N, C-alpha and C positions, 0 to 999 in steps of 0.2 A: 243131774241134780245132787247126787251123792258128793261129787267133787265140790259143788258149790257150798254145801254144808261143812265139808271138811275145811274149805278155805275160810269160811266164817269162823269156825272153831279156832283155826290157826291165828286169825287176826284178833280174836278175843283174848287168846293167851298172850299175844304180843302187847295188847293194850294193858292187860293186868301187869305185865312186866314193866311197862312204861310208868305205871303209877296206880297202885291198888286203891289207895284212898280217893284220889281224884276220880278214878273210874266209878267207884261206888257212889260218890256224891253226885256225879253226873247222871248216873242211872236213876237215883232217887229224885233228882230235880226233874228229869224227863217224865217220870211217872206222876210226880206231884203236879206238874204243869198241866198234864193231860187230865188228871183227875178232877181238877176244879172247874173244868169247862161245863160239866153238867150242873154243878152247883151254881154257877153264874146264871144259867138259864132258869133254874128252879127259883132262885131268889127274885128274878125279874117277874116270873108268873105270880109268886106270892105277893110281891109288891103291888102289882096291878089289882089282883083280886081283893086284897085286904084294904086297899085304898077305896075300891068301889063299895066294899061292905062297911067302911067306916071303922075298921079295927086298927086303932092307932098303935097298939103294942105289936101287932103283927107286922105293921109297916116298918117299925123300928128294927124288929128282928130281921126282916127281909133286907133292909139297908145294911145292917151289920154283917149279915152273911155274905151279901154281894161284895161289900168292901173287903172283907177278909179274903174272899175268893180271888178278887182282882189283885190284892196285895201279894198273895201267895203266887199267883200266876206271873206277875211282873218280876218279883224277886227271883223265883225259880228260873224264869227265862233269862234274866241277866247273868246269874251265876252259871247257868247251863251254857250260855254262849261263850263265856270266858273259859270255862273248863274244857269245852269241846275244842276250841282253838288251840289251847295248850296241849291237850292229849293227842289230838290228831297230828299236830306238828311234830311231837316227839315220836309217835308211831311211824309217821312218814319217814323220818330220818332213819329209824331202826329198820324199816322195811327196805329202804334204798340200800342200806349197808348190807342187809341180808342178801338182797339180790346181787349186789356187787360181789359179795363173798362167793356166792354160788357160781357166778359167771367166771370169776378169776380162779376158782378152785378146780375147774375142769382141766385135766392135764393135756387135752388135745386142743387143736385150733379150729376145728370144723365149725363150731358155733360162732367164731369170730370172722370167718371167711365166707360162709355160705349165706346168701342174702335172706332166704326164708327163716333161717335160724336167728339171724341178727334182728329181723323184724319182730320175732317173738319176744326176746328179752328187752328190746327197745320199747315195746308196748307196755311192758311191766313198769319200766321207769316212768313212762308218761302217765300211767294210771296209779301211781303211788299215793296220790291224794285220795282218790276214790277207795283204794284198798284200806288206807288208814282210817277212813270214815265209815267203813263197811259195818262194824258192829253197831255204831250209833244209828246208821241208816236203817238197819234191820230192827233195832229196838224202837226207833221212831215209828216204823211201819206197824209193829205189833201193838204198841201203845195207842197209836192212832186208830187201829182197827178195833181195839177194845173200847176206846172212847166212842167210836162209830156205833158199836153195838148198844152202848148205853143211850146214845142219842136216839137211835131207832126205837128203843124201848119206850123212851119218853114220848116220842111222836105217836107211837101206837096207843099210848094212854089217852091221847086226844081223839084219834080215829085210827082204826086198823088199816084203813086204806093208805095212810101216810107212810107205811113201811115200804110202799112201792117206790118212794124217793130213793131208798137205798139201792134198789135194783138198777137204778140209772147209773150206779157206779160201775156196772159191768162194762158198758161201752167205754166208759172213761178208762178202765183198766186195760181193756183190749187195745184202745188207741195208744195208750202209753207204751204197751209192749211193742206195738208196731213201730212207734217212733224210736224206741230203743234199738230195735233190730236195724232200722235204716241207718241210725247214727253209728252203730257198731261196724256195719259193712263199709260205710264211708271212711271211718277212721282206719280200719284194717287196710283198705285200698290205698290210703294216703301215707302209710308209714314209711315206705321206702323213699317216696318223693320228699318227705320232710327231712329225712336223714341227709339226702343229697343237698337240700336247701341249706341245712346247717353247715355241711361240709364246704359248700361253695363260699358261704360268707366267711367261714374260718380261714379258708385259703387266701382270702383277700386281706386278712388282718394279721395272720401269723407271720413272724419274721422270716422263717425258712422259705415259705412260698410267696410271700408278698413281694420279694425282690423281683422274681420272674414275672409276676403279674403286672407290676409297675413297668418293667422293662418292655413287655409286649403291649402295654396299653390296654390290657384286657379287663381291668377292674370293673368298668361300667358294664361290660358285656356279661361278666360272671355274676355281678350283683343283680343285673336285670334278669338273668336266667334263674338265679335263686329266688327272686321276687315272683317270677312267673310260676315256679314250682309251688311256692307258698300260696299264691293266689289260686292255683288250680286245686290244691289240697283244701284250702279254706272254702273255695267255691263248692267243692263236692260236699263238704260237711254242712255248709249253709243250705245247700239244696236239700240234703237229707233232713236237716232240722225243719225246713219249711214244709216239706211233705209230711213230716211227723206232726208239725203244728196244725196243719190242715185237718188231719184226722182227729186230733184232740179238740180242735175248735168245733168240729161237727158234733162231737160227743158232749161238749159243754153247752151247745145250743139245745141239744136234746134235754140236758139236765135243767136248763133255764125254763124250758117249756113245762117240765114236770113241776118245778117250783111254783110257777104261776098257777098251775092246776091245783096244787096243794092249798094255795091261798084262797082260791075260789071255793074249794071244799070246806075249809074252815069257816069262811064267811057264811056258807049255807048252814053249817052246824050252829053258828051263833044265831042266825035268823030263826032257826027252828027251836031255839032255846035249849038245845042239848049240851051246850058248853058256854063258858063265860068269855068275857073280853080278854081275860088273862091268858086264855089258850092261844089267842092270836099272837100276843107278845111272845109266848113260849114257842109257838110254831115258827114265827119269823126268826127268833133268836136261834132255835135249834136247826132250822133249815140253813141259816147262814153258817152256823157252826158245822153242820153236816157237809156243806160245800167246802169249808176250810179243812175239815177232817179228811174228806175224800182227796182234796189236793195234797194234804200232808202224806196220806197213804201213798198216793201216786208218785209224789216227789221222792219219798223215801224209797219206794220200790225202784224208781228210776236211778237214784243214786246207788242203791244196792246192785242194780243190774249193771251199772257202769263198771263197778268192781267185778261183777260177774262176767263182763266181756272178756276179761283176761284170765278166767278160771283155767281154761285149757293151756294157756301160755305158762301160767304159774306152775301147774303140776307137771307140765312137760319139762320145764327147766329143772325142777327138783328131781324128777325121775332120770333125766339126762345126766345130771351131775352125779346122782347116786350110782348109775350104771357105769359112768366113765371112771369114777374113783374106786377102782378095785383094791382090795386089801393086798393080795399078791404075796409072793414069796420074798424073803429077805434078799437084798442086793449083795453080791459078793463083796467081801472086805477088800480083796485085791483081785486083779485079773490075771489068770494064768494062761489062757489060750487067746482070748480076744473076742471080737464081735464078728459074727458071721451072718451074711445075708444070703438066703437060699430062694431062688426063683421069685424074688420080690417084684411086685408090680403095684402101681398106685394110680388111682383116678380121684381127682378132687370131687367132692359132693356137687351134684348137678352138672358136672362136665360130661362130654360125650366121648372123649378119648382119654387113654391112659397117658400119664406123664412119664412113668417109668415102666419098663418092660423086662420081665424075666432077668432081674439083676442077681448075679451070683458074685459074691465078694467076701473076702476075709480080711479083716483089719486086725493085725497081730497085736497082742498085748505089748505095751511099751514102745510101739512103733509110731512113726509119723507118716501119715498118708495124705498125699495131695490129690485133690480132685479138680480136673480141668475140663473144659468143654465150652462150646459156643453158648451164647445167651439162649435160654430156653431148653438147654440140654437136660435139665433135671437136677442140677447140682444142689441148689437150695432145698429142693424137695427131698433129696436124699438125706440132707442134714436134718430136716424136720422128722424124718422117719427114725434116724439114729437117736435123736433126742426125745423120742416118744411124743412129739407134738401131733403126729398123725400115726395111724396104724396102717400097715400095708393092706391093699385091697386083695392081693394074692401073695402067696409065699409067706416066709416068716423070717424074723430076725432073732438070733440067739446071742446071749452073753455068757461066755464060758459054758456053752451047751444048753443053757436054760433059756426058754422062750422069753423074749423081752415083754411080750404081752402078759406073761404070767408073773412078772416081777411087780413089786409094789411101785405104783406110779409116783407116790411121794418120795419113796426111797431112791428111785432112779433119778428123779429130778435133783435130789439133794447131792448126787454124785456127779453132776454135770457142771461144766463151766465153759465160758467162751464169749465171743463177741460176733455180732452180725454186721452186715454192711449198713443196715438201717438201724444202727445202735441207738438206744434211748438217750436223749439229752435231758437228764433229770435236773430240773432247775430247783435244786434244793441247796443246802450248804455243802461245801466241798466234802466234808467228812461223811455226810449222809449220802451224797451222790455215789461215793465209792463204797461206803460201808454196807449198803443194801445188797452188795454182792454176796454177803453172808450175814443175814439179818440178826443172827444170834450175837454177832460181834459188832453191830452197827455203832455202838457207843464205845467200843474199844479203840481209843485214839492211837494207841501204839500199833495195833494191827493195821488200822487204816493208813497210818503214816508209812508203815513198812510196805504195804501194797502200792501206795503212790510212788515210793522211792524205787521199788523194783520195776515199775512200769515207766519210770522216767516222766511221770505226769507232773504238771505244775501245781504247786501249792497255792499259787496266786497270792492271796494275803493271809493264808492260813486255813486250817480245817474249818473254821467258822465263817469263811467267806461265803456270802450269798451269791448264787449263780443266777443269771438271767436278768437282762436289762429291764424286762417288764416288771420285775419285782424290786427294782432299785439296786440290783447287784451287778456283778461283773459278767460280761458276755464273753465266754471263752472263744477262741478261734476254732476252726474245724479240727486242726491238728491237736489242740488242747483237749477238745471234747473226745477225740479218739484215744488219747492217752488216759484220760479219766475212765473211759469205758474199759480199756485194757486193765487198768488198776482194779476196777470193780470185779473183773473176771478172775483176778489173782487172789481175791479175799479168801476163798476156800483153801487155796494152796498155802497162803500165809498162816492162816489160823490152824490148819492141820487137823481140825475136828472131823471134817468130812472131805477127805482128799478126793479130788475128781478122778473118775474112772474114764471119762471121755471129755476131751477139750476140743471145742470146735471154733474155728476162725474162718468165718464166711465173708471174705473180702471186706473186713472192717477198715482197711487202709487203702481202698481203691483210689482215693484222691491223691495219694502220695506218689512221688516218682518211683520207678522200679528199684533203684538202689536204696532209697530211704525205706521202702517197704520191706525189702530183703533184710536190711539191718534191723528193722523193728521186729520182724518175725523171728529172726535169729536170736535176738535179745530176749523176746518173750518166751520162746520155747526153752531157752536156757534157764529161765526162772522156775521151771516146773520140776524141780528135783524131787519133791515128795510125790507128785503125781507119777513120775517115771518109776519110782520105787514101788508104787501101788499097781504098776502095769497099765497105766492109763494109755488110751489111744488118743493121739492128737490128729485131728482132721483139719486140713488146710484147704480152703477153696480160694483160688486166685487165677487170674489170667496171665500173671507175670511168670515167665519161665525162670527168671533169676531167683524167684521165691520157691517155686515148686521143685526145682532140681535138688534142693537140700533135703527133700523128703526121702524116707526109706523106700517108699512105694508110691508110684504115681498111677492114678486111675483116670482114663480118658472116657468121657461120656459123649455120646452123639445120639440125638433123637431118643433120649431116655434109655439107651442101652450102653453097656460097657463094651467098648470096641478095642481098647488096649489097656494093659496094666503091666507094671514091672518097675524096676529101678530106672533112673535116668539113663544110665549106661546101657541097660538092656533095651530100652525103647529107642535110643539113638541107633543102636546096632541093628534093630529090626527094620529101620528105614521106613516106618509107616507114617501115618498122619502126624503123630507127635513130633517125629524128627523133622518133618517138613515145616511144621509151624514153628518149631524152635529155631530153625535156621532163618526163617523169615523174620521172626522177631529179633533175632540176634543182629541181622543186617540192618534192621530199622533203627537200632540203638547205637550203631557205630557212628 
């Protein structure tokens, strides 16, 4: 419950930031609209009693009071509705941005690769509307509860027994809580299926994957599979809603029976002469209002509870992000010794086996190290550890003798550069696509042009060329995308403000022929003059021996272990697995 109130306070602050004056006006309209409800009921009672007694002036006053109350209620309701749509929309956008910032600020990848973690922040995005409306749902509940108390007080003025109508709100509240729990459980259970549903549909319409889907004729199959997933998730939620509705229907039947009993009680009071006809009007009006107030309280509590469904996910993400983003020690300006891995092992979250086992490795400052191995040997995982995207499960990594885990995460990421096999195809303008490699200089056209020139990337129609056919722009070829990615990775080298200390090339040119790949790597490494002066370590991952032989040191991984390491000449002289694979590949390319 403490976390719930903390979340409410957090959302109130965000709402005030979104618009202090609109928030104040909305709060006043909410209170005003609720406050006139009792006035409407009292004016109706006075109208009937004064009419029966022949008091003309009293009738006029009652009519004027009722009309004023209705006018205030209608005006406040209209203004309130418009303001709430405006404010909730703004707060929803701000909340989504805040969640996105938290997700993207975490320096490691576990929350993006481990399904239970993904489900948590995915639910936050799904519930952003409920989170944004949370302050108003809570206020509506409080105001409705206060109005409920006034209504009960007026009912008691007719007969003390009528207060029992309010007690019938207890089963209504209990049934609403049960319905909320059933819905929350159904939504949590369906989160992963809905993610897969969206991914399957995207796979059928995104250009990169649609080609293969069309070629295999699997579009209908995957679309049907996605629909089945959605229907299963929707069916589970519908079943939960129906069960909840059944409980709530039973509670409302009980309330209706109590309402009928109240009318019988008032009729007996009139027959005995203890109250007037106006009391009937008042009771009918108040009992109807009581029903509406109870419904408003329950709906407000349900809406608030919907936001409360993600309380644990919200605070988990904030705590996870805070724990992951350590301040840490400053990163060295230059590397003197290099990067050392000592007894490093790694297991992905939720996995049953280790991917890396007891890796001991030294990457000397200023050197170029090539990592080779079969698919699944752990090459890309090793790169993720070096770049701080994951932390070792066992052992440690040091940078010039300082533990990598103790360095500033932001500082270390600022001194990294490179390209991955699954490099991002940023469909922006050419200048932006390259410039984001060093966001501080994204608008520096000279720096961007220099990076493009060094990488031999295409300018296409200039830095302002829009990329992506889906956005009415130019769709680069695979080779052009690769060159743009390489240019992006050179931005820190070109600008010189944060010269990389570690440059990684994880098979970004796997689709090129061996000679073209070798030439591209040779050209790229030759452009890293500032990085070499800073003692940067260049790590190359490739299956092509024409590429890896140019490295100062070659590391062979097999089953997550280092089985060989040395220069090309040393490994060939040793006559081990590297030499055998080299000769096989050499013969294949003759």
